[in-house]
C-alpha positions in Angstrom: 8.2 41.7 -61.0 8.3 41.0 -57.4 5.5 38.9 -56.3 3.1 40.9 -53.6 2.8 38.8 -50.3 -0.3 39.4 -48.0 0.2 39.4 -44.4 -1.4 40.1 -41.1 -1.2 43.8 -40.3 -1.2 43.2 -36.9 2.4 41.7 -37.3 3.6 44.4 -39.9 6.6 46.6 -38.5 5.8 49.3 -40.7 2.3 49.7 -38.8 2.3 52.1 -35.8 1.2 51.2 -32.6 0.5 53.1 -29.8 1.3 57.2 -29.2 2.9 58.5 -32.2 4.4 61.9 -30.2 7.6 59.7 -28.7 8.0 57.8 -31.6 11.6 57.7 -32.8 12.4 58.5 -36.5 13.2 55.6 -38.6 16.3 55.8 -40.7 15.8 55.5 -44.5 18.6 52.9 -44.5 18.7 49.8 -42.4 22.4 50.0 -42.5 24.4 51.7 -39.7 26.3 54.6 -40.1 30.4 54.1 -40.3 30.8 57.7 -38.6 28.5 57.1 -36.2 30.1 53.8 -35.3 33.6 55.4 -35.1 32.3 57.8 -32.6 30.8 55.1 -30.1 34.1 53.5 -30.2 36.2 56.8 -29.7 33.7 57.4 -26.6 34.0 53.7 -25.3 37.8 54.2 -25.2 37.9 57.5 -23.8 35.7 56.0 -20.8 38.1 53.1 -20.4 41.2 55.7 -20.0 39.5 57.5 -17.5 38.6 54.4 -15.2 42.2 53.4 -15.5 43.5 56.6 -14.4 41.0 56.6 -11.4 42.1 53.4 -10.2 45.9 54.8 -10.5 44.8 58.0 -8.4 43.4 56.4 -5.5 45.6 55.8 -2.4 46.3 52.2 -1.4 47.9 50.8 1.6 51.6 50.1 1.2 53.2 46.5 1.6 54.0 45.9 5.0 57.6 45.6 6.1 59.2 42.5 6.3 58.4 40.6 9.4 55.1 42.2 9.8 51.5 42.2 8.6 48.2 44.2 8.3 45.9 43.9 10.8 41.9 45.4 10.5 41.2 48.0 13.1 38.3 50.2 13.8 38.5 53.6 12.8 35.2 55.0 13.5 34.6 58.0 15.8 32.8 55.5 18.5 34.8 52.2 19.1 32.5 49.3 19.8 33.6 46.1 21.7 33.6 43.3 19.3 32.4 39.8 21.2 30.8 36.8 20.2 28.3 36.1 23.1 25.5 39.5 23.0 24.8 41.0 26.2 21.4 40.0 27.2 19.3 41.7 30.4 15.9 40.1 31.6 13.6 42.7 32.5 9.9 42.0 33.9 6.6 44.0 34.2 3.2 43.5 35.9 -0.1 44.9 34.6 -3.1 45.6 37.0 -5.6 43.1 37.5 -8.9 43.4 35.3 -12.3 43.8 37.2 -15.1 41.5 36.4 -17.7 43.2 34.0 -20.7 43.7 35.5 -23.7 41.7 33.8 -25.8 43.2 31.2 -29.5 44.6 32.1 -32.1 43.2 30.1 -33.3 45.1 27.3 -36.9 46.7 28.4 -38.3 48.5 25.3 -39.9 51.7 26.0 -43.6 51.6 26.3 -45.7 53.2 23.5 -49.3 53.7 22.7 -52.3 53.7 25.2 -53.5 50.8 27.5 -57.4 50.1 27.0 -59.5 47.3 28.5 -63.0 45.6 27.7 -65.2 43.2 29.4 -66.7 40.4 28.3 -69.9 38.6 29.6 -70.3 35.0 30.1 -72.3 33.6 27.1 -71.7 36.9 24.9 -68.9 34.9 22.5 -69.5 31.5 22.4 -70.4 28.4 24.6 -67.1 26.4 25.0 -69.1 22.8 26.0 -71.2 23.3 22.6 -68.7 24.6 20.4 -66.0 22.1 21.2 -67.8 19.1 20.8 -67.2 18.7 16.8 -64.1 19.4 17.2 -63.4 16.8 19.8 -65.3 14.4 17.9 -63.3 14.7 15.0 -60.4 14.8 16.8 -61.1 11.4 18.6 -62.6 10.0 15.4 -59.2 10.7 13.5 -57.1 9.5 16.6 -59.3 6.2 16.5 -58.8 5.9 12.9 -55.0 6.5 12.9 -54.8 3.9 16.0 -56.8 1.3 13.9 -54.8 1.9 10.9 -51.4 1.4 12.9 -52.7 -1.4 14.6 -54.0 -3.3 11.1 -50.5 -2.4 9.8 -48.7 -3.8 12.7 -50.6 -7.0 12.2 -50.0 -6.9 8.5 -46.3 -6.7 9.3 -46.6 -9.4 11.6 -48.4 -11.7 9.1 -45.6 -10.5 6.5 -42.8 -11.3 8.9 -44.3 -14.6 9.6 -44.7 -15.4 5.9 -41.3 -14.3 5.7 -39.8 -16.8 8.3 -41.9 -19.4 7.0 -40.5 -19.1 3.7 -37.0 -18.9 4.6 -37.3 -21.8 6.9 -38.8 -23.5 3.8 -36.1 -22.4 1.6 -33.5 -23.2 3.9 -34.9 -26.7 3.9 -34.8 -27.1 0.4 -31.4 -25.8 0.2 -30.2 -28.5 2.4 -32.1 -31.1 0.6 -30.6 -29.8 -2.8 -27.1 -29.7 -1.3 -27.8 -33.4 0.4 -29.1 -34.6 -3.2 -26.2 -33.1 -4.8 -23.4 -34.7 -2.3 -25.4 -37.9 -2.6 -25.1 -37.6 -6.5 -21.4 -36.8 -6.2 -20.7 -39.8 -4.1 -22.5 -41.8 -6.7 -20.8 -40.7 -9.6 -17.4 -40.9 -7.6 -18.2 -44.6 -6.8 -19.2 -45.2 -10.1 -15.7 -43.8 -11.7 -14.0 -45.9 -9.0 -15.9 -49.2 -9.6 -15.5 -48.4 -13.6 -11.8 -48.0 -12.7 -11.8 -51.1 -10.6 -13.5 -53.0 -13.4 -10.9 -51.6 -16.1 -8.0 -52.6 -13.8 -9.4 -55.9 -13.3 -10.1 -56.7 -17.3 -6.5 -55.5 -17.9 -5.2 -57.7 -15.4 -7.2 -60.3 -16.7 -5.8 -59.8 -20.1 -2.2 -60.0 -19.1 -2.9 -63.1 -17.0 -4.4 -64.6 -20.4 -1.5 -63.4 -22.6 0.9 -64.7 -20.1 -0.6 -68.1 -19.9 -1.1 -68.4 -23.8 2.6 -67.0 -24.4 3.9 -69.5 -21.9 1.9 -72.7 -23.4 3.0 -71.4 -27.0 6.7 -71.0 -25.7 6.4 -74.5 -24.0 5.1 -76.2 -27.4 7.8 -74.3 -29.5 10.4 -75.2 -27.0 9.4 -79.0 -27.1 10.9 -79.4 -30.4 13.3 -76.7 -30.3 15.6 -78.1 -28.3 16.5 -81.6 -29.8 16.6 -79.6 -33.0 19.1 -77.1 -31.8 21.1 -80.0 -30.4 21.3 -81.8 -33.5 22.2 -78.9 -35.5 24.8 -78.2 -32.8 26.1 -81.7 -33.3 26.0 -81.6 -37.2 27.7 -78.4 -37.2 30.6 -80.0 -35.1 29.9 -78.0 -31.9 29.7 -81.3 -30.0 32.9 -83.5 -30.8 35.5 -85.9 -29.8 38.7 -84.1 -28.1 40.9 -87.0 -29.7 39.1 -87.6 -32.9 39.3 -83.9 -33.4 43.3 -83.6 -32.3 44.0 -86.3 -34.9 42.0 -84.5 -37.5 43.1 -81.1 -36.9 47.0 -81.9 -35.8 48.2 -85.3 -36.8 46.7 -86.0 -40.5 47.7 -82.6 -41.6 51.1 -83.2 -40.2 51.2 -86.5 -41.8 50.2 -85.5 -45.3 52.5 -82.7 -45.0 55.5 -85.1 -44.4 53.9 -87.5 -47.2 54.1 -84.7 -49.7 57.8 -83.6 -48.8 58.8 -87.1 -49.2 57.3 -87.8 -52.4 58.8 -84.6 -53.7 62.6 -85.7 -52.7 61.7 -88.9 -54.3 60.1 -87.4 -57.8 63.8 -85.0 -57.3 66.2 -87.6 -57.0 64.4 -89.8 -60.1 64.4 -86.8 -62.3 68.5 -86.1 -61.1 69.1 -89.6 -62.1 67.5 -89.7 -65.4 
């Protein structure tokens, strides 16, 4: 039995969407009909044959005679001169001058209602001198108080600025002193390093000088007995000799011994033959 596969209905082709009145009938089989295919091929061949026949029927311009050529000419009802430059004409016109617009009058609303009047005698409403006194006292008091506050604030700001300047001067002086001390300490350290280096170099030179003096004294003591012993060894080894004696020992005596041996050998040989 084939396994049932569940899928989303929105992507199922069997579910109809939209208007069903214009829906085409779906054939029962998915394979195309061979007869329908044959009819489509025949219709396509007939259309192609009609197109070819129509092309052959259309009139064409005959080929030009030898030595001539075809030229494009205008066959319209109205001839038109063909030119590379288009004819241009300049035309001018002048409009009437505009008149200045008159100034817009001020808007005065229409008067509505009725005018009424009343008369107030002196002393009916209030006494200005009596009523204004407390108001003036309050205004003057507030003004004086605000002025005093502003003066106190200015004095306080002046004191703060003075203290700030004094603190800045003190801080600058301390910074300058710190820089001076740092520079002095740096110079001391550099001088210390330089002195240590000089002392180290002096000790090195002193050590080298002492070693050279000791080596020279040792060499002198060692060479004092070395030279005579070397000469004695060379003399015993034969490096110092008498040329005449050496010539006799190396040249004459070997020749003499050779001659004596040859003479003795001849004598012995003669005696042997006589016997």
